[in-house]
C-alpha positions, 0 to 999 in steps of 0.5 A, a space after each residue: 527498625 534498621 532491618 526494615 529501613 534496609 529492606 525498604 532501601 533494597 526494595 527501592 533499589 530493586 524497583 529502580 533497577 527493574 524500571 531501568 531494565 524495563 526501559 532499556 529493554 523497551 528502547 532496545 525493542 524499539 531500536 531493533 524493530 523495523 521502522 513504522 513510518 507515518 506520512 500525514 498528507 493533506 491535499 488542497 483544492 481551491 473549489 468543489 463544484 460537486 456541492 454548492 455548499 462547499 465554498 472556497 471559504 469552507 475549503 480554506 477553513 478546513 486546511 486552517 483547522 488541519 494545520 491547527 490540529 497538527 500543531 496542537 499535537 506537534 505533528 509535522 506533515 505534507 500539504 500538496 497543492 492543486 494548481 488553483 490553490 497554489 496560485 491563491 494568495 490565502 493558501 500561499 500566506 498560510 503555507 509559507 507561515 509553517 515551520 519548514 523543519 516540520 512541514 513540506 509543501 508539494 504538488 497534488 497532480 490533478 489538473 484544473 482549468 487555469 493550469 491547462 489554459 496557461 499551458 496553451 491547451 484547450 480546456 475540455 472540462 465542465 467545471 474549472 476543476 473537473 475530476 474525470 480521468 480524461 480531463 483532470 488527470 495526466 492520462 487525459 493528455 498527450 506526452 507533449 502536453 504533459 510536459 508543457 503542463 509540468 513546466 508551467 506548474 513547477 515554474 510557478 511553484 518556484 516563483 511562489 515558494 523559491 524552490 521546485 516541489 520535491 513530492 508529487 502525488 495523485 490518484 494516478 500518474 503516468 510513467 511519462 509524467 513521473 519520469 519527466 518530473 524526476 529527470 528535469 525537476 529531481 522530485 524525490 517522492 511520489 504517491 498513488 492511490 491504494 489498490 481498488 477496482 473502479 472507485 471514482 473511475 480509477 482501477 489500480 489492481 495488482 501492484 505493490 500492496 502497501 509501503 513503497 516501490 521504485 517504478 519502471 521507467 515505462 510503467 509508473 504502477 509496475 515495480 522495476 526489477 533492475 536499477 537501470 530500468 527504474 525511476 529513482 523516485 519511490 512511489 508510496 501507496 496512499 490512504 492506509 488500506 485495511 489489509 483484509 477488508 480493502 482487498 476482499 472487496 476492492 470496489 469499497 473504501 476501507 481505509 484510514 481516511 477519517 471521513 468513513 464511519 466504518 473505518 478511519 472515522 471509527 474508534 474501534 477500527 482506528 485503534 485496531 489498525 494502529 495496533 497491528 501497524 505498529 506492533 505486528 511483525 513487519 519485514 523491511 518497514 511498514 508505512 501508512 498515510 494519514 490525512 484527508 483532502 479538503 474537499 471532504 470539509 472540516 465537518 466531515 473529517 473533524 471527528 476522525 482526525 481528532 481521534 487519530 492525531 493523538 494516537 499518532 502522537 502517542 505512538 511517536 512519543 513511545 518510539 513506535 512510529 516515525 512521523 515524516 514528510 513525504 520528502 523525508 520518507 523519499 530521501 530515507 527510502 533512497 538512502 536505504 534501498 537501491 532497488 525495491 525492497 521486500 516488505 510485509 504487512 501482517 495481521 495476527 489478530 483481526 478486528 472484533 470477533 473475526 478469526 482472520 489473519 493475513 500476511 501481505 508479502 511484496 518484493 520487486 518480483 511479485 506480491 502474495 497474500 496469505 489469508 487464514 479464515 476459520 482455521 483454513 489457509 487461502 493464497 488469494 492473491 499472486 501478481 507478478 511484476 515485469 518492468 518491460 510491460 508499459 503502462 497503458 498511458 505511456 504514449 496514449 491517452 484515455 478518452 473516458 472517465 476511467 483509467 486502468 493500471 494493472 500488473 500480471 495476475 496469477 491469482 486474483 481472489 477478488 476479481 476471480 471469486 465471488 463475494 465472501 468466496 474469494 478465488 485462490 489456492 486452497 491447501 488441501 489433503 486427502 483423508 480416507 479417500 476424501 479431499 478436504 481443506 487442511 485445518 490448523 491453528 494460528 500462524 506464526 510470522 517471523 522474518 529471516 534476514 532482510 528479504 525473507 518472511 517465514 510462516 510456521 502454521 500448525 495444522 491438525 495433522 502436522 505443521 507447514 513451513 512457508 518461506 516467502 523469498 524475494 523471487 520464490 515461494 516455498 511450502 514444506 509439509 515435512 512434518 505433515 502426517 498424511 503426506 497427501 497434501 496439495 494446492 488447488 487453484 479454485 475460482 468462481 464459475 465462469 470467472 474471466 481469468 488470465 489462465 491458459 493451460 498447465 503442464 507438469 512444470 508450469 502454468 501459462 497465463 496471458 493478460 493484456 497481450 502479455 504471456 507469462 508463467 508460474 513455474 515450478 522449481 519443486 513439485 508437480 502440476 496437473 490441470 483441471 482437477 476436481 473443478 480447479 484450474 490446476 493442482 500442485 502436488 509436492 515433491 519430497 514434501 515441498 512445493 517451490 514456486 519461481 515467482 519471476 516473470 522473465 
C-alpha cells in the first residue's frame, strides 16, 4: 500500500514536472520566435453611392457590430475615418467612447466632396464620394492642392479628437502627401494596398511583398536604401495576401478580407493562413492586416469576421501573435529598425492537396519569390528597389481612373508569363545530353542572423543550398552529382519584358525610362539559349547575384 502511494506520488510529481518543462519550452519557443503582428483595421465611409440599399444607417450599424465583436474577444484595433465620416456626429460619439488604450482612431485617405470643397477646390466627382483615382485619391490633385487637403483634414480631426491622427492609410498615397504628413504632422504609420494589377483601377506591383518598409522620400511605393533618403514612416502592406495565389494571378483578390468566400470568408483557407502565418519560419517579423471597410456591410462580412476573430484571440492568448494598433506597430517598427529590414513569409505546406511551397524574401534592396511546384524550383519574381526613382505622381496628377506604382522588374512571373505557366528562372540540368528541370524533395527554410534566409533543398541528384542575403542571392550546388546545372530565364511568347541584353557578367534592363542591371558576382551569363532570355551557369558550383541597383 505504501509502495503504491509512493509510486502514485512519484507519478504525480513527474507529470507536474513534465507539464512545467513543457510550458517553459513553449514559452521559450514563443519568446525566441520572430514577432507575428496582427493589425485589425476597419476603415469607415459615410456613404456608398454604388448601391442604394447600402444606406448611411447600414454603414453605421456595420461599424457598431465590428466594435462589439472586437470587444467580445478583447481585441483592440484601428478605425480609420474618411473625412465625411469624421465630421459625422454619430461616428464621433461612437469612436470617442472606445478605450484609448485598446483602440486607435486614424485617417482613411480617400477624398470626398466635403473635404475637397472645404480645401477650396472644385469637386469633379459624380457623387459626394467618388472612388475613381483622378477624383477620390491624392494622385488626382496637384502637390499644392494635396497640402491644402491635408491641412483641412488634420486640423478638423484635431478639433474633434484633440490630437492629430498618427496613422493614415489608403489604397494609394503619393510620396509628396506622405512626406507632408510626416514632416508637418508627425504621423508614425501608414499602409497601402496589397500588390495587384488593375483591381479597381489600382496597380501596385513589384514592391515590398508583405510586412512593412521605409519608403523613399520621392516614391511612397519604393523602399529606400539609406536613412537620409527615407521617410521615417513605415508603410504596412494591407489585406493579408495569399503568398501563393495572390501573386499567381495579380488581378484577383485572394486575401484575408472576410467578404471573399474562397479566401478570408472560407474556414479552411483562414485556418491554413493563420497556421502558416503564426508557425512557419519568418525572418525579422511577420505581419498581416485583418478587418474590412464598412462599405461591404455587416451582412457581407459577418460570417468571415465571426470566424476570424476567435482564431486571432486564441493565437494571441497562446502567445503566437501580437495584436496591435497601427500606431503601436509603427512605433515598434521605428524603435526596432533604422532602415527597412530583411523579412520572409514562408509556406511549408499549401492549402489542401497542393504540394506547392514558397518563400518570399524582402530587403531594402530587392524582393524575390522562390516557388516549388511538383518537385521543381521556380524563381518567379525578382524586383530591385532604387530610392532615386520617383513615383509617377510626385509632381504630376492622374487624369484617368487608373494609378500605377512599380519598382524595377528583373523577373515578373505573372506579367511575363501565362495563366498556370508563370515566367521565371528554372533550375535545370543536363542529363544524357538532354536539358530537364531538376527534381527534388521538400525545401527546408531557416534563418541565419538578422538578414539572411537559408534554404536547403534536396534534389534527386544532390542538394542545393540557397542563401538570400540583404544584397545578394547565392545558389550553391556543391553536393550536386551532375555538376551540369544552370538557371534559365523563360517567359511567355511575345511577353513584353524589361530585358534588353546579356553579356557574360550582367543582364541589362530598362523600365519606365530607367536602365538597371542584374550583375553576376560568381558565374557566367549567356543570352538567348534554348528559347530563354538568358542562361546563368555556375562557377565552381556557385551562382552569386548582386541584388542592388546602384
